[in-house]
C-alpha positions in Angstrom: -29.5 -25.6 -14.4 -28.9 -26.0 -10.8 -29.2 -29.3 -9.6 -31.8 -29.0 -6.8 -30.2 -31.4 -4.8 -27.0 -29.4 -3.8 -26.4 -28.2 -0.4 -27.9 -24.8 -0.1 -25.7 -21.9 1.6 -22.2 -24.0 1.0 -20.2 -23.8 -1.5 -18.1 -27.2 -1.4 -20.7 -30.2 -1.7 -19.2 -32.9 0.3 -15.7 -34.1 2.5 -13.0 -35.5 0.3 -10.3 -37.6 1.3 -7.4 -35.7 3.7 -4.2 -37.0 1.9 -2.7 -36.5 5.3 -4.8 -40.0 6.3 -4.5 -43.4 5.2 -6.6 -44.5 2.4 -8.7 -46.9 4.2 -9.3 -44.4 6.7 -13.3 -43.2 6.0 -14.5 -39.5 7.0 -18.0 -40.3 9.0 -20.6 -38.6 10.8 -21.8 -42.2 12.9 -23.6 -40.2 15.3 -25.6 -38.3 13.1 -26.3 -41.2 10.6 -27.5 -43.5 13.1 -29.7 -40.7 14.6 -31.3 -40.0 11.0 -32.0 -44.1 10.5 -33.8 -43.5 13.7 -36.3 -40.9 12.0 -34.6 -38.1 14.1 -34.2 -34.5 12.5 -30.5 -34.0 12.2 -28.9 -30.9 11.1 -26.0 -31.5 9.2 -25.2 -27.9 7.9 -24.7 -26.5 11.1 -21.2 -24.6 11.8 -19.3 -25.7 14.7 -16.4 -23.0 16.5 -13.6 -24.8 18.0 -11.0 -23.8 20.2 -7.3 -24.1 19.6 -4.3 -22.9 21.2 -1.0 -21.8 18.9 1.7 -20.4 20.3 2.3 -17.8 17.9 0.2 -15.7 15.7 2.2 -13.9 13.1 3.2 -15.7 10.2 6.5 -15.4 7.9 5.2 -15.3 4.3 8.1 -17.0 2.4 6.1 -17.4 -1.4 8.3 -14.2 -3.4 5.0 -13.5 -5.2 2.0 -12.8 -2.6 2.3 -9.3 -1.7 3.2 -9.7 2.0 5.9 -10.8 4.1 3.8 -11.1 7.6 0.4 -12.7 7.7 -1.9 -13.8 11.1 -5.1 -15.7 11.1 -7.5 -15.2 14.0 -9.5 -18.4 12.4 -8.5 -21.4 10.4 -11.9 -22.5 8.0 -13.8 -20.1 6.7 -17.7 -20.2 6.8 -18.1 -17.8 3.3 -18.0 -21.2 1.4 -16.0 -19.7 -1.8 -15.7 -22.9 -3.7 -11.9 -21.7 -5.5 -10.5 -20.9 -1.5 -7.3 -21.7 -2.1 -7.1 -22.0 1.9 -8.9 -25.2 1.9 -5.8 -27.2 1.5 -4.5 -26.0 5.1 -7.2 -27.7 6.9 -6.2 -30.7 6.2 -3.5 -30.2 7.9 -5.5 -30.1 11.0 -7.2 -33.3 10.4 -10.3 -32.7 8.5 -11.4 -32.1 5.1 -11.1 -29.2 2.9 -14.4 -29.5 1.6 -17.1 -29.1 4.0 -15.5 -29.5 7.0 -13.6 -26.0 6.1 -16.7 -24.4 5.5 -18.6 -26.1 9.0 -15.8 -26.4 11.6 -14.2 -23.6 12.2 -10.9 -23.1 14.1 -11.0 -20.3 16.3 -7.4 -19.0 18.1 -9.0 -16.8 21.3 -5.4 -16.1 22.6 -4.7 -14.3 18.9 -4.7 -10.9 20.5 -2.1 -11.8 23.3 0.1 -13.8 21.0 -0.2 -10.1 19.0 0.8 -8.0 21.7 3.9 -10.0 23.3 5.1 -10.1 19.4 4.8 -6.2 19.3 6.8 -5.9 22.4 9.5 -7.4 21.8 12.8 -5.7 21.1 14.0 -7.8 18.4 11.2 -6.8 16.8 11.1 -4.6 13.9 7.7 -3.0 12.2 6.6 -4.8 9.0 2.8 -4.7 8.0 1.2 -7.6 9.0 -1.9 -8.6 6.9 -4.9 -10.0 9.0 -6.1 -12.6 6.4 -3.6 -13.9 4.6 -5.2 -17.5 4.7 -9.1 -16.9 5.9 -11.3 -14.0 6.3 -11.0 -12.2 9.5 -14.5 -10.5 9.3 -15.7 -14.0 8.7 -19.2 -14.9 10.6 -17.6 -16.1 13.6 -16.0 -12.6 14.1 -19.3 -10.8 15.2 -19.4 -13.8 18.3 -15.6 -13.9 18.8 -14.5 -10.2 18.3 -10.9 -11.4 17.7 -9.9 -8.6 14.4 -11.3 -6.2 17.0 -9.7 -6.8 19.7 -6.1 -7.0 17.3 -6.9 -3.9 15.8 -6.9 -2.5 19.5 -3.4 -3.9 20.2 -2.1 -2.5 16.4 -3.7 0.5 17.3 -1.9 0.9 21.2 1.3 0.0 19.4 1.0 2.0 16.8 1.5 -0.8 14.3 1.2 -0.5 10.7 -1.4 -3.6 9.6 -3.7 -4.0 6.4 -6.8 -6.1 5.5 -8.3 -8.6 3.2 -11.8 -9.2 3.5 -15.3 -9.8 1.4 -17.7 -8.9 4.8 -19.4 -5.7 5.4 -18.8 -6.3 9.0 -15.6 -4.4 8.7 -17.9 -0.9 9.0 -18.2 -1.9 12.6 -14.8 -1.3 13.2 -14.9 1.8 11.5 -13.4 3.9 14.7 -10.4 1.8 15.2 -9.7 1.7 11.3 -10.2 5.5 11.2 -7.4 6.2 14.1 -5.2 4.2 12.5 -5.4 5.2 9.0 -4.9 8.8 11.0 -1.4 7.7 11.1 -1.4 5.7 8.0 -1.1 2.6 9.6 -3.8 0.6 8.1 -5.1 -0.4 4.5 -7.9 -2.5 3.3 -8.4 -5.1 0.6 -12.2 -5.4 -0.4 -12.2 -9.1 -2.4 -15.2 -8.5 -5.3 -15.4 -11.3 -7.9 -18.3 -10.5 -9.9 -21.5 -7.8 -9.8 -24.1 -10.8 -10.1 -25.6 -11.6 -7.1 -26.6 -15.1 -9.0 -22.7 -15.7 -9.1 -21.7 -14.4 -5.6 -24.5 -16.4 -4.2 -22.9 -19.8 -5.8 -19.5 -19.0 -5.9 -19.5 -17.4 -2.3 -22.6 -18.5 -0.5 -22.1 -16.7 2.6 -20.2 -13.5 2.0 -21.5 -10.0 2.3 -23.7 -9.0 -1.1 -22.1 -7.0 -4.0 -24.0 -4.1 -3.3 -22.7 -4.4 0.9 -19.0 -5.1 -0.4 -19.3 -1.5 -2.6 -20.8 0.1 0.2 -18.0 -1.1 2.5 -15.1 0.6 -0.9 -17.5 3.9 -0.3 -17.5 4.2 3.2 -13.8 3.6 4.0 -12.6 5.5 1.0 -14.6 8.6 2.0 -12.7 8.3 5.9 -9.7 8.2 3.8 -9.0 5.0 4.9 -6.7 3.6 1.3 -8.9 0.8 -0.4 -7.4 -1.9 -2.9 -9.9 -3.8 -4.5 -8.8 -8.0 -5.0 -10.8 -8.9 -8.3 -9.7 -12.3 -7.1 -9.8 -15.2 -8.9 -11.0 -14.2 -12.2 -12.5 -17.3 -13.5 -13.0 -18.2 -17.0 -16.2 -17.8 -18.4 -17.7 -17.1 -14.6 -16.7 -14.0 -14.0 -13.5 -12.8 -16.6 -16.2 -11.0 -19.3 -16.7 -8.8 -16.1 -13.5 -7.3 -15.3 -13.6 -3.6 -16.9 -17.4 -3.1 -15.6 -15.9 -4.2 -11.9 -12.9 -2.4 -12.3 -15.2 0.7 -12.9 -17.9 0.1 -10.1 -15.2 0.2 -7.7 -13.0 3.2 -8.8 -16.4 5.3 -8.7 -16.8 3.8 -5.4 -13.3 5.5 -4.2 -10.9 2.4 -4.2 -7.4 3.6 -5.2 -5.8 0.0 -7.2 -7.1 -3.4 -8.1 -5.2 -6.4 -8.2 -6.1 -9.6 -9.7 -5.0 -13.2 -10.0 -6.0 -16.3 -12.3 -7.9 -19.2 -10.5 -5.5 -22.2 -10.0 -7.1 -25.3 -8.6 -4.0 -26.8 -6.0 -4.2 -29.7 -4.5 -7.6 -30.5 -3.0 -9.2 -27.7 -4.6 -9.4 -29.5 -8.0 -11.4 -32.0 -6.6 -13.7 -29.8 -5.2 -14.4 -27.3 -7.1 -15.0 -29.7 -10.3 -17.3 -31.5 -8.5 -19.2 -28.5 -7.7 -19.5 -27.0 -11.1 -20.9 -30.2 -12.6 -23.8 -30.3 -9.4 -24.3 -25.7 -10.5 -23.2 -25.3 -13.7 -23.6 -28.5 -15.7 -24.2 -26.9 -18.9 -20.9 -25.0 -18.8 -18.8 -27.2 -16.2 -16.6 -29.1 -19.6 -15.9 -25.4 -20.7 -15.0 -23.9 -17.3 -12.8 -26.5 -16.7 -10.6 -26.7 -20.3 -9.9 -22.8 -20.1 -8.9 -22.8 -16.5 -6.8 -26.2 -17.7 -5.6 -23.9 -20.6 -4.1 -20.9 -18.5 -2.0 -23.7 -16.5 -0.2 -25.9 -19.1 -3.2 -28.3 -19.4 -3.8 -28.8 -15.8 -5.7 -27.0 -12.8 -2.8 -27.1 -10.8 0.0 -24.3 -10.7 2.1 -23.8 -8.2 4.9 -22.0 -10.1 6.3 -18.4 -8.6 5.7 -16.1 -11.0 3.4 -17.9 -13.2 0.4 -19.5 -10.8 -1.0 -16.2 -10.4 -1.3 -14.5 -14.1 -1.1 -17.9 -15.9 -0.1 -18.9 -19.5 -1.6 -19.0 -22.8 -4.0 -17.4 -25.4 -6.9 -17.1 -22.6 -4.6 -15.8 -19.5 -3.4 -13.0 -21.6 -6.9 -11.5 -23.1 -7.5 -11.5 -18.9 -4.4 -10.1 -17.7 -4.5 -7.7 -21.0 -7.9 -6.6 -19.5 -6.7 -5.9 -16.1 -3.9 -3.6 -17.7 -6.6 -1.8 -19.6 -9.0 -1.6 -16.5 -5.8 -0.1 -14.7 -5.2 2.6 -17.3 -8.3 3.5 -17.7 -10.0 3.7 -13.9 -6.9 4.2 -12.2 -4.5 6.4 -14.0 -4.0 9.1 -11.2 -4.8 6.7 -8.0 -2.5 4.5 -5.9 -2.2 2.6 -2.7 0.3 4.4 0.1 3.1 3.1 1.6 2.2 1.9 5.3 3.9 4.2 8.2 6.4 1.9 9.9 8.7 4.6 12.2 6.0 5.5 14.9 6.3 1.7 16.5 9.7 1.9 18.2 8.0 4.8 20.2 5.3 2.6 21.4 7.0 -0.4 22.1 5.6 -0.7 25.4 2.0 0.3 24.5 2.3 4.2 25.2 4.2 6.8 23.9 8.2 6.6 25.5 9.1 9.9 26.4 12.8 11.0 26.0 
């Protein structure tokens, strides 16, 4: 039974201590607390958009087991509120909490398109797929307002440079014209995240994301337009969505996906405390079971950082999950594969148009 006192529309249920602050530092909303004492109505659940001005936008990915070499994020923090999100920890570097701050305080990098263009024009830059959303979703609600993802897609198209997208938001269909244009030259692939076929599960696990029905529609629409789609069944959480692996794989294959990928949930850094607080409030009847099963996949802890092990886990439950995914691939994706993106055109378009020879 779900606790009636939970904060609706959010994943995390509170802010937690930022590890970079002194232990004596408190995260407080003094003004809001004062207004509340005075009897005024206070909306503490409102999202704030804060402008930041980074010097660069494309990051070299050093982790050897994430399947990408370069990533970029137009937004820091994510209103989707997925309770398990590994990106929560990165919000602490900006001085915020990995809990509610991650969902409520979204940092907006309005110079992202210009920074991207400057990089692609460099003589020293050699084309390599740049993944949008390596950290937070590039089609989260903020994108509807700021349209930075669309502007970056225009840059990629102008310079004929390969890119990939990871999202769980149907807003990507707004930009179908640009995605189709990039796909004509094999310059784009899309990774759609689907973690459950149950709306009840989706609402509490990923509160401000597109519905499952709409996400399957995204897979279908993109695939029907010859845009290669991989579906991320990630993360798999024991006793929450682990029983859905085969049904999810079947559904996304029928919708046109060319492949699936998965990870087993790991709760590093602040996420372990956030997730534990959340599950005890939203699923108190199975909280201990889920937490113990996650621990059994990671040597008795919620935290796992070892490259090559952290994504797949260890132990019997992890083996069952990995074997089910292997079965799903052989059953539903036997004759399918994602194409390799084209890196040959960019050199001819480094000035934003076709070079004359």
